PDB file of N, CA, C and O in Angstrom:
ATOM      1  N   MET A   1      96.080 127.924 131.073  1.00  0.00           N
ATOM      2  CA  MET A   1      95.041 127.748 130.065  1.00  0.00           C
ATOM      3  C   MET A   1      95.670 127.596 128.668  1.00  0.00           C
ATOM      4  O   MET A   1      95.277 126.708 127.912  1.00  0.00           O
ATOM      5  N   MET A   2      96.620 128.436 128.328  1.00  0.00           N
ATOM      6  CA  MET A   2      97.256 128.366 127.013  1.00  0.00           C
ATOM      7  C   MET A   2      97.994 127.043 126.830  1.00  0.00           C
ATOM      8  O   MET A   2      98.001 126.481 125.735  1.00  0.00           O
ATOM      9  N   MET A   3      98.614 126.546 127.900  1.00  0.00           N
ATOM     10  CA  MET A   3      99.329 125.271 127.802  1.00  0.00           C
ATOM     11  C   MET A   3      98.364 124.137 127.488  1.00  0.00           C
ATOM     12  O   MET A   3      98.692 123.239 126.713  1.00  0.00           O
ATOM     13  N   THR A   4      97.188 124.172 128.079  1.00  0.00           N
ATOM     14  CA  THR A   4      96.200 123.128 127.825  1.00  0.00           C
ATOM     15  C   THR A   4      95.737 123.179 126.377  1.00  0.00           C
ATOM     16  O   THR A   4      95.622 122.140 125.726  1.00  0.00           O
ATOM     17  N   LEU A   5      95.471 124.373 125.868  1.00  0.00           N
ATOM     18  CA  LEU A   5      95.046 124.510 124.479  1.00  0.00           C
ATOM     19  C   LEU A   5      96.139 124.044 123.531  1.00  0.00           C
ATOM     20  O   LEU A   5      95.867 123.357 122.546  1.00  0.00           O
ATOM     21  N   PHE A   6      97.372 124.420 123.833  1.00  0.00           N
ATOM     22  CA  PHE A   6      98.497 124.019 122.996  1.00  0.00           C
ATOM     23  C   PHE A   6      98.647 122.498 123.009  1.00  0.00           C
ATOM     24  O   PHE A   6      98.824 121.880 121.959  1.00  0.00           O
ATOM     25  N   ASP A   7      98.578 121.903 124.187  1.00  0.00           N
ATOM     26  CA  ASP A   7      98.708 120.458 124.299  1.00  0.00           C
ATOM     27  C   ASP A   7      97.590 119.745 123.548  1.00  0.00           C
ATOM     28  O   ASP A   7      97.843 118.774 122.835  1.00  0.00           O
ATOM     29  N   ASP A   8      96.357 120.218 123.704  1.00  0.00           N
ATOM     30  CA  ASP A   8      95.231 119.608 123.011  1.00  0.00           C
ATOM     31  C   ASP A   8      95.398 119.717 121.492  1.00  0.00           C
ATOM     32  O   ASP A   8      95.094 118.779 120.755  1.00  0.00           O
ATOM     33  N   GLU A   9      95.882 120.868 121.038  1.00  0.00           N
ATOM     34  CA  GLU A   9      96.088 121.065 119.607  1.00  0.00           C
ATOM     35  C   GLU A   9      97.167 120.125 119.086  1.00  0.00           C
ATOM     36  O   GLU A   9      97.010 119.536 118.016  1.00  0.00           O
ATOM     37  N   GLN A  10      98.250 119.979 119.821  1.00  0.00           N
ATOM     38  CA  GLN A  10      99.333 119.078 119.413  1.00  0.00           C
ATOM     39  C   GLN A  10      98.860 117.624 119.389  1.00  0.00           C
ATOM     40  O   GLN A  10      99.205 116.863 118.485  1.00  0.00           O
ATOM     41  N   ILE A  11      98.072 117.256 120.386  1.00  0.00           N
ATOM     42  CA  ILE A  11      97.547 115.896 120.453  1.00  0.00           C
ATOM     43  C   ILE A  11      96.633 115.631 119.258  1.00  0.00           C
ATOM     44  O   ILE A  11      96.713 114.572 118.636  1.00  0.00           O
ATOM     45  N   LEU A  12      95.770 116.588 118.940  1.00  0.00           N
ATOM     46  CA  LEU A  12      94.854 116.439 117.811  1.00  0.00           C
ATOM     47  C   LEU A  12      95.622 116.317 116.493  1.00  0.00           C
ATOM     48  O   LEU A  12      95.276 115.493 115.646  1.00  0.00           O
ATOM     49  N   LYS A  13      96.661 117.135 116.320  1.00  0.00           N
ATOM     50  CA  LYS A  13      97.479 117.057 115.102  1.00  0.00           C
ATOM     51  C   LYS A  13      98.169 115.707 114.990  1.00  0.00           C
ATOM     52  O   LYS A  13      98.200 115.107 113.915  1.00  0.00           O
ATOM     53  N   ALA A  14      98.724 115.227 116.102  1.00  0.00           N
ATOM     54  CA  ALA A  14      99.412 113.935 116.090  1.00  0.00           C
ATOM     55  C   ALA A  14      98.431 112.807 115.793  1.00  0.00           C
ATOM     56  O   ALA A  14      98.750 111.884 115.043  1.00  0.00           O
ATOM     57  N   TYR A  15      97.248 112.879 116.373  1.00  0.00           N
ATOM     58  CA  TYR A  15      96.221 111.861 116.146  1.00  0.00           C
ATOM     59  C   TYR A  15      95.784 111.857 114.680  1.00  0.00           C
ATOM     60  O   TYR A  15      95.647 110.797 114.070  1.00  0.00           O
ATOM     61  N   THR A  16      95.569 113.038 114.127  1.00  0.00           N
ATOM     62  CA  THR A  16      95.165 113.162 112.730  1.00  0.00           C
ATOM     63  C   THR A  16      96.235 112.583 111.807  1.00  0.00           C
ATOM     64  O   THR A  16      95.921 111.867 110.856  1.00  0.00           O
ATOM     65  N   LYS A  17      97.491 112.894 112.091  1.00  0.00           N
ATOM     66  CA  LYS A  17      98.591 112.376 111.273  1.00  0.00           C
ATOM     67  C   LYS A  17      98.669 110.857 111.358  1.00  0.00           C
ATOM     68  O   LYS A  17      98.894 110.186 110.350  1.00  0.00           O
ATOM     69  N   ASP A  18      98.484 110.312 112.561  1.00  0.00           N
ATOM     70  CA  ASP A  18      98.501 108.851 112.718  1.00  0.00           C
ATOM     71  C   ASP A  18      97.397 108.193 111.892  1.00  0.00           C
ATOM     72  O   ASP A  18      97.624 107.162 111.259  1.00  0.00           O
ATOM     73  N   ILE A  19      96.216 108.782 111.898  1.00  0.00           N
ATOM     74  CA  ILE A  19      95.102 108.233 111.120  1.00  0.00           C
ATOM     75  C   ILE A  19      95.411 108.300 109.631  1.00  0.00           C
ATOM     76  O   ILE A  19      95.172 107.336 108.904  1.00  0.00           O
ATOM     77  N   GLU A  20      95.943 109.432 109.171  1.00  0.00           N
ATOM     78  CA  GLU A  20      96.286 109.578 107.750  1.00  0.00           C
ATOM     79  C   GLU A  20      97.361 108.577 107.345  1.00  0.00           C
ATOM     80  O   GLU A  20      97.272 107.962 106.283  1.00  0.00           O
ATOM     81  N   ASP A  21      98.378 108.414 108.189  1.00  0.00           N
ATOM     82  CA  ASP A  21      99.450 107.459 107.888  1.00  0.00           C
ATOM     83  C   ASP A  21      98.911 106.033 107.842  1.00  0.00           C
ATOM     84  O   ASP A  21      99.280 105.251 106.966  1.00  0.00           O
ATOM     85  N   SER A  22      98.048 105.703 108.774  1.00  0.00           N
ATOM     86  CA  SER A  22      97.455 104.370 108.826  1.00  0.00           C
ATOM     87  C   SER A  22      96.617 104.103 107.580  1.00  0.00           C
ATOM     88  O   SER A  22      96.673 103.016 107.006  1.00  0.00           O
ATOM     89  N   THR A  23      95.846 105.093 107.173  1.00  0.00           N
ATOM     90  CA  THR A  23      95.006 104.952 105.981  1.00  0.00           C
ATOM     91  C   THR A  23      95.863 104.780 104.736  1.00  0.00           C
ATOM     92  O   THR A  23      95.555 103.953 103.878  1.00  0.00           O
ATOM     93  N   ALA A  24      96.931 105.552 104.633  1.00  0.00           N
ATOM     94  CA  ALA A  24      97.820 105.454 103.469  1.00  0.00           C
ATOM     95  C   ALA A  24      98.471 104.074 103.406  1.00  0.00           C
ATOM     96  O   ALA A  24      98.580 103.485 102.330  1.00  0.00           O
ATOM     97  N   LYS A  25      98.901 103.563 104.552  1.00  0.00           N
ATOM     98  CA  LYS A  25      99.523 102.234 104.583  1.00  0.00           C
ATOM     99  C   LYS A  25      98.511 101.171 104.188  1.00  0.00           C
ATOM    100  O   LYS A  25      98.834 100.248 103.439  1.00  0.00           O
ATOM    101  N   LYS A  26      97.291 101.298 104.688  1.00  0.00           N
ATOM    102  CA  LYS A  26      96.256 100.321 104.370  1.00  0.00           C
ATOM    103  C   LYS A  26      95.948 100.338 102.877  1.00  0.00           C
ATOM    104  O   LYS A  26      95.803  99.286 102.254  1.00  0.00           O
ATOM    105  N   THR A  27      95.850 101.518 102.316  1.00  0.00           N
ATOM    106  CA  THR A  27      95.580 101.651 100.890  1.00  0.00           C
ATOM    107  C   THR A  27      96.721 101.052 100.066  1.00  0.00           C
ATOM    108  O   THR A  27      96.475 100.355  99.082  1.00  0.00           O
ATOM    109  N   ALA A  28      97.945 101.315 100.456  1.00  0.00           N
ATOM    110  CA  ALA A  28      99.102 100.766  99.742  1.00  0.00           C
ATOM    111  C   ALA A  28      99.109  99.245  99.830  1.00  0.00           C
ATOM    112  O   ALA A  28      99.415  98.566  98.850  1.00  0.00           O
ATOM    113  N   LYS A  29      98.775  98.714 100.992  1.00  0.00           N
ATOM    114  CA  LYS A  29      98.743  97.264 101.177  1.00  0.00           C
ATOM    115  C   LYS A  29      97.629  96.645 100.327  1.00  0.00           C
ATOM    116  O   LYS A  29      97.815  95.588  99.724  1.00  0.00           O
ATOM    117  N   GLU A  30      96.476  97.309 100.285  1.00  0.00           N
ATOM    118  CA  GLU A  30      95.370  96.810  99.465  1.00  0.00           C
ATOM    119  C   GLU A  30      95.743  96.816  97.985  1.00  0.00           C
ATOM    120  O   GLU A  30      95.438  95.868  97.261  1.00  0.00           O
ATOM    121  N   THR A  31      96.394  97.873  97.542  1.00  0.00           N
ATOM    122  CA  THR A  31      96.826  97.971  96.144  1.00  0.00           C
ATOM    123  C   THR A  31      97.836  96.874  95.829  1.00  0.00           C
ATOM    124  O   THR A  31      97.767  96.243  94.775  1.00  0.00           O
ATOM    125  N   ALA A  32      98.771  96.651  96.744  1.00  0.00           N
ATOM    126  CA  ALA A  32      99.775  95.603  96.546  1.00  0.00           C
ATOM    127  C   ALA A  32      99.103  94.240  96.444  1.00  0.00           C
ATOM    128  O   ALA A  32      99.479  93.415  95.612  1.00  0.00           O
ATOM    129  N   ARG A  33      98.109  94.012  97.292  1.00  0.00           N
ATOM    130  CA  ARG A  33      97.388  92.728  97.262  1.00  0.00           C
ATOM    131  C   ARG A  33      96.653  92.544  95.933  1.00  0.00           C
ATOM    132  O   ARG A  33      96.685  91.462  95.347  1.00  0.00           O
ATOM    133  N   GLU A  34      95.997  93.594  95.465  1.00  0.00           N
ATOM    134  CA  GLU A  34      95.279  93.510  94.192  1.00  0.00           C
ATOM    135  C   GLU A  34      96.235  93.211  93.038  1.00  0.00           C
ATOM    136  O   GLU A  34      95.932  92.405  92.158  1.00  0.00           O
ATOM    137  N   THR A  35      97.376  93.866  93.056  1.00  0.00           N
ATOM    138  CA  THR A  35      98.389  93.631  92.022  1.00  0.00           C
ATOM    139  C   THR A  35      98.869  92.190  92.070  1.00  0.00           C
ATOM    140  O   THR A  35      98.972  91.526  91.038  1.00  0.00           O
ATOM    141  N   ALA A  36      99.160  91.714  93.266  1.00  0.00           N
ATOM    142  CA  ALA A  36      99.632  90.331  93.412  1.00  0.00           C
ATOM    143  C   ALA A  36      98.572  89.345  92.927  1.00  0.00           C
ATOM    144  O   ALA A  36      98.892  88.370  92.246  1.00  0.00           O
ATOM    145  N   GLU A  37      97.326  89.594  93.272  1.00  0.00           N
ATOM    146  CA  GLU A  37      96.248  88.702  92.824  1.00  0.00           C
ATOM    147  C   GLU A  37      96.193  88.637  91.296  1.00  0.00           C
ATOM    148  O   GLU A  37      96.051  87.557  90.723  1.00  0.00           O
ATOM    149  N   LYS A  38      96.303  89.773  90.651  1.00  0.00           N
ATOM    150  CA  LYS A  38      96.273  89.810  89.183  1.00  0.00           C
ATOM    151  C   LYS A  38      97.440  89.024  88.595  1.00  0.00           C
ATOM    152  O   LYS A  38      97.265  88.260  87.646  1.00  0.00           O
ATOM    153  N   LEU A  39      98.630  89.214  89.160  1.00  0.00           N
ATOM    154  CA  LEU A  39      99.805  88.513  88.641  1.00  0.00           C
ATOM    155  C   LEU A  39      99.696  87.010  88.861  1.00  0.00           C
ATOM    156  O   LEU A  39     100.092  86.220  88.003  1.00  0.00           O
ATOM    157  N   ILE A  40      99.162  86.620  90.006  1.00  0.00           N
ATOM    158  CA  ILE A  40      98.986  85.187  90.289  1.00  0.00           C
ATOM    159  C   ILE A  40      97.982  84.584  89.320  1.00  0.00           C
ATOM    160  O   ILE A  40      98.194  83.486  88.804  1.00  0.00           O
ATOM    161  N   LYS A  41      96.887  85.299  89.070  1.00  0.00           N
ATOM    162  CA  LYS A  41      95.862  84.796  88.151  1.00  0.00           C
ATOM    163  C   LYS A  41      96.414  84.604  86.738  1.00  0.00           C
ATOM    164  O   LYS A  41      96.036  83.659  86.046  1.00  0.00           O
ATOM    165  N   LYS A  42      97.299  85.490  86.314  1.00  0.00           N
ATOM    166  CA  LYS A  42      97.892  85.356  84.983  1.00  0.00           C
ATOM    167  C   LYS A  42      98.777  84.119  84.893  1.00  0.00           C
ATOM    168  O   LYS A  42      98.910  83.523  83.824  1.00  0.00           O
ATOM    169  N   GLY A  43      99.382  83.732  86.012  1.00  0.00           N
ATOM    170  CA  GLY A  43     100.176  82.509  86.069  1.00  0.00           C
ATOM    171  C   GLY A  43     101.472  82.535  85.294  1.00  0.00           C
ATOM    172  O   GLY A  43     102.004  81.477  84.959  1.00  0.00           O
ATOM    173  N   LYS A  44     101.989  83.694  85.001  1.00  0.00           N
ATOM    174  CA  LYS A  44     103.205  83.777  84.191  1.00  0.00           C
ATOM    175  C   LYS A  44     104.452  84.072  85.020  1.00  0.00           C
ATOM    176  O   LYS A  44     105.567  84.089  84.498  1.00  0.00           O
ATOM    177  N   MET A  45     104.252  84.304  86.318  1.00  0.00           N
ATOM    178  CA  MET A  45     105.383  84.625  87.185  1.00  0.00           C
ATOM    179  C   MET A  45     105.363  83.715  88.410  1.00  0.00           C
ATOM    180  O   MET A  45     104.311  83.268  88.867  1.00  0.00           O
ATOM    181  N   THR A  46     106.568  83.458  88.925  1.00  0.00           N
ATOM    182  CA  THR A  46     106.654  82.708  90.179  1.00  0.00           C
ATOM    183  C   THR A  46     106.371  83.657  91.339  1.00  0.00           C
ATOM    184  O   THR A  46     106.378  84.877  91.170  1.00  0.00           O
ATOM    185  N   LEU A  47     106.124  83.090  92.509  1.00  0.00           N
ATOM    186  CA  LEU A  47     105.894  83.934  93.680  1.00  0.00           C
ATOM    187  C   LEU A  47     107.127  84.765  94.021  1.00  0.00           C
ATOM    188  O   LEU A  47     107.010  85.899  94.487  1.00  0.00           O
ATOM    189  N   ASP A  48     108.305  84.198  93.787  1.00  0.00           N
ATOM    190  CA  ASP A  48     109.536  84.956  94.035  1.00  0.00           C
ATOM    191  C   ASP A  48     109.621  86.174  93.122  1.00  0.00           C
ATOM    192  O   ASP A  48     110.037  87.249  93.552  1.00  0.00           O
ATOM    193  N   GLU A  49     109.230  86.005  91.875  1.00  0.00           N
ATOM    194  CA  GLU A  49     109.242  87.131  90.931  1.00  0.00           C
ATOM    195  C   GLU A  49     108.192  88.170  91.324  1.00  0.00           C
ATOM    196  O   GLU A  49     108.435  89.373  91.226  1.00  0.00           O
ATOM    197  N   ILE A  50     107.036  87.705  91.764  1.00  0.00           N
ATOM    198  CA  ILE A  50     105.993  88.630  92.204  1.00  0.00           C
ATOM    199  C   ILE A  50     106.464  89.385  93.451  1.00  0.00           C
ATOM    200  O   ILE A  50     106.205  90.580  93.592  1.00  0.00           O
ATOM    201  N   ALA A  51     107.150  88.687  94.346  1.00  0.00           N
ATOM    202  CA  ALA A  51     107.671  89.333  95.558  1.00  0.00           C
ATOM    203  C   ALA A  51     108.647  90.451  95.202  1.00  0.00           C
ATOM    204  O   ALA A  51     108.707  91.469  95.891  1.00  0.00           O
ATOM    205  N   ASP A  52     109.408  90.263  94.131  1.00  0.00           N
ATOM    206  CA  ASP A  52     110.321  91.320  93.675  1.00  0.00           C
ATOM    207  C   ASP A  52     109.550  92.529  93.154  1.00  0.00           C
ATOM    208  O   ASP A  52     109.976  93.669  93.335  1.00  0.00           O
ATOM    209  N   CYS A  53     108.418  92.277  92.508  1.00  0.00           N
ATOM    210  CA  CYS A  53     107.618  93.353  91.922  1.00  0.00           C
ATOM    211  C   CYS A  53     106.701  94.028  92.933  1.00  0.00           C
ATOM    212  O   CYS A  53     106.334  95.191  92.766  1.00  0.00           O
ATOM    213  N   VAL A  54     106.334  93.300  93.977  1.00  0.00           N
ATOM    214  CA  VAL A  54     105.400  93.818  94.983  1.00  0.00           C
ATOM    215  C   VAL A  54     106.059  93.664  96.360  1.00  0.00           C
ATOM    216  O   VAL A  54     105.684  92.782  97.133  1.00  0.00           O
ATOM    217  N   PRO A  55     107.035  94.517  96.663  1.00  0.00           N
ATOM    218  CA  PRO A  55     107.792  94.353  97.907  1.00  0.00           C
ATOM    219  C   PRO A  55     106.992  94.614  99.186  1.00  0.00           C
ATOM    220  O   PRO A  55     107.465  94.304 100.279  1.00  0.00           O
ATOM    221  N   ALA A  56     105.803  95.174  99.065  1.00  0.00           N
ATOM    222  CA  ALA A  56     104.987  95.436 100.254  1.00  0.00           C
ATOM    223  C   ALA A  56     104.435  94.152 100.864  1.00  0.00           C
ATOM    224  O   ALA A  56     103.971  94.154 102.004  1.00  0.00           O
ATOM    225  N   LEU A  57     104.486  93.050 100.102  1.00  0.00           N
ATOM    226  CA  LEU A  57     103.967  91.773 100.585  1.00  0.00           C
ATOM    227  C   LEU A  57     105.110  90.777 100.762  1.00  0.00           C
ATOM    228  O   LEU A  57     106.007  90.681  99.924  1.00  0.00           O
ATOM    229  N   SER A  58     105.059  90.046 101.858  1.00  0.00           N
ATOM    230  CA  SER A  58     106.073  89.021 102.094  1.00  0.00           C
ATOM    231  C   SER A  58     105.743  87.781 101.271  1.00  0.00           C
ATOM    232  O   SER A  58     104.642  87.647 100.738  1.00  0.00           O
ATOM    233  N   LEU A  59     106.702  86.893 101.179  1.00  0.00           N
ATOM    234  CA  LEU A  59     106.492  85.645 100.437  1.00  0.00           C
ATOM    235  C   LEU A  59     105.388  84.817 101.107  1.00  0.00           C
ATOM    236  O   LEU A  59     104.591  84.175 100.423  1.00  0.00           O
ATOM    237  N   ASP A  60     105.344  84.833 102.426  1.00  0.00           N
ATOM    238  CA  ASP A  60     104.282  84.111 103.136  1.00  0.00           C
ATOM    239  C   ASP A  60     102.908  84.686 102.804  1.00  0.00           C
ATOM    240  O   ASP A  60     101.950  83.938 102.609  1.00  0.00           O
ATOM    241  N   GLU A  61     102.812  86.009 102.742  1.00  0.00           N
ATOM    242  CA  GLU A  61     101.547  86.639 102.374  1.00  0.00           C
ATOM    243  C   GLU A  61     101.149  86.262 100.943  1.00  0.00           C
ATOM    244  O   GLU A  61      99.979  86.009 100.655  1.00  0.00           O
ATOM    245  N   LEU A  62     102.135  86.231 100.066  1.00  0.00           N
ATOM    246  CA  LEU A  62     101.858  85.853  98.676  1.00  0.00           C
ATOM    247  C   LEU A  62     101.385  84.409  98.571  1.00  0.00           C
ATOM    248  O   LEU A  62     100.523  84.097  97.749  1.00  0.00           O
ATOM    249  N   LYS A  63     101.940  83.532  99.393  1.00  0.00           N
ATOM    250  CA  LYS A  63     101.511  82.130  99.389  1.00  0.00           C
ATOM    251  C   LYS A  63     100.048  82.022  99.824  1.00  0.00           C
ATOM    252  O   LYS A  63      99.285  81.237  99.262  1.00  0.00           O
ATOM    253  N   LYS A  64      99.665  82.810 100.820  1.00  0.00           N
ATOM    254  CA  LYS A  64      98.275  82.804 101.283  1.00  0.00           C
ATOM    255  C   LYS A  64      97.339  83.336 100.190  1.00  0.00           C
ATOM    256  O   LYS A  64      96.267  82.783  99.945  1.00  0.00           O
ATOM    257  N   ILE A  65      97.769  84.409  99.549  1.00  0.00           N
ATOM    258  CA  ILE A  65      96.962  84.982  98.466  1.00  0.00           C
ATOM    259  C   ILE A  65      96.825  83.970  97.329  1.00  0.00           C
ATOM    260  O   ILE A  65      95.745  83.797  96.766  1.00  0.00           O
ATOM    261  N   GLU A  66      97.927  83.309  97.002  1.00  0.00           N
ATOM    262  CA  GLU A  66      97.893  82.307  95.939  1.00  0.00           C
ATOM    263  C   GLU A  66      96.893  81.200  96.281  1.00  0.00           C
ATOM    264  O   GLU A  66      96.114  80.779  95.425  1.00  0.00           O
ATOM    265  N   ALA A  67      96.915  80.736  97.519  1.00  0.00           N
ATOM    266  CA  ALA A  67      95.988  79.685  97.929  1.00  0.00           C
ATOM    267  C   ALA A  67      94.536  80.159  97.790  1.00  0.00           C
ATOM    268  O   ALA A  67      93.672  79.400  97.348  1.00  0.00           O
ATOM    269  N   GLU A  68      94.274  81.404  98.164  1.00  0.00           N
ATOM    270  CA  GLU A  68      92.928  81.955  98.040  1.00  0.00           C
ATOM    271  C   GLU A  68      92.508  82.065  96.583  1.00  0.00           C
ATOM    272  O   GLU A  68      91.383  81.716  96.226  1.00  0.00           O
ATOM    273  N   VAL A  69      93.409  82.547  95.750  1.00  0.00           N
ATOM    274  CA  VAL A  69      93.103  82.717  94.324  1.00  0.00           C
ATOM    275  C   VAL A  69      92.832  81.372  93.667  1.00  0.00           C
ATOM    276  O   VAL A  69      91.899  81.233  92.877  1.00  0.00           O
ATOM    277  N   LEU A  70      93.653  80.384  93.999  1.00  0.00           N
ATOM    278  CA  LEU A  70      93.484  79.060  93.393  1.00  0.00           C
ATOM    279  C   LEU A  70      92.199  78.389  93.861  1.00  0.00           C
ATOM    280  O   LEU A  70      91.605  77.600  93.126  1.00  0.00           O
ATOM    281  N   GLN A  71      91.770  78.700  95.083  1.00  0.00           N
ATOM    282  CA  GLN A  71      90.491  78.145  95.576  1.00  0.00           C
ATOM    283  C   GLN A  71      89.318  78.716  94.813  1.00  0.00           C
ATOM    284  O   GLN A  71      88.321  78.031  94.584  1.00  0.00           O
ATOM    285  N   LEU A  72      89.436  79.972  94.419  1.00  0.00           N
ATOM    286  CA  LEU A  72      88.338  80.644  93.726  1.00  0.00           C
ATOM    287  C   LEU A  72      88.186  80.168  92.292  1.00  0.00           C
ATOM    288  O   LEU A  72      87.100  80.260  91.718  1.00  0.00           O
ATOM    289  N   THR A  73      89.266  79.658  91.706  1.00  0.00           N
ATOM    290  CA  THR A  73      89.183  79.239  90.299  1.00  0.00           C
ATOM    291  C   THR A  73      88.836  77.790  90.148  1.00  0.00           C
ATOM    292  O   THR A  73      88.731  77.294  89.026  1.00  0.00           O
TER     293      THR A  73
END
């Protein structure tokens, strides 16, 4: 009985940590995207320069964001 309770508790802790880590990564990615969008809209930096400032996003991701931003304007 104690082993089952211990296992369930460990599983719940691991699951909770995975959810928290996933949420933190998603939030960081969203923040990086917002920053990149702002920099692209200003038009004062190249995508390579933005990639240096926002390392959470790849150059391919930045190209997609740029295309979206330019479509909106």
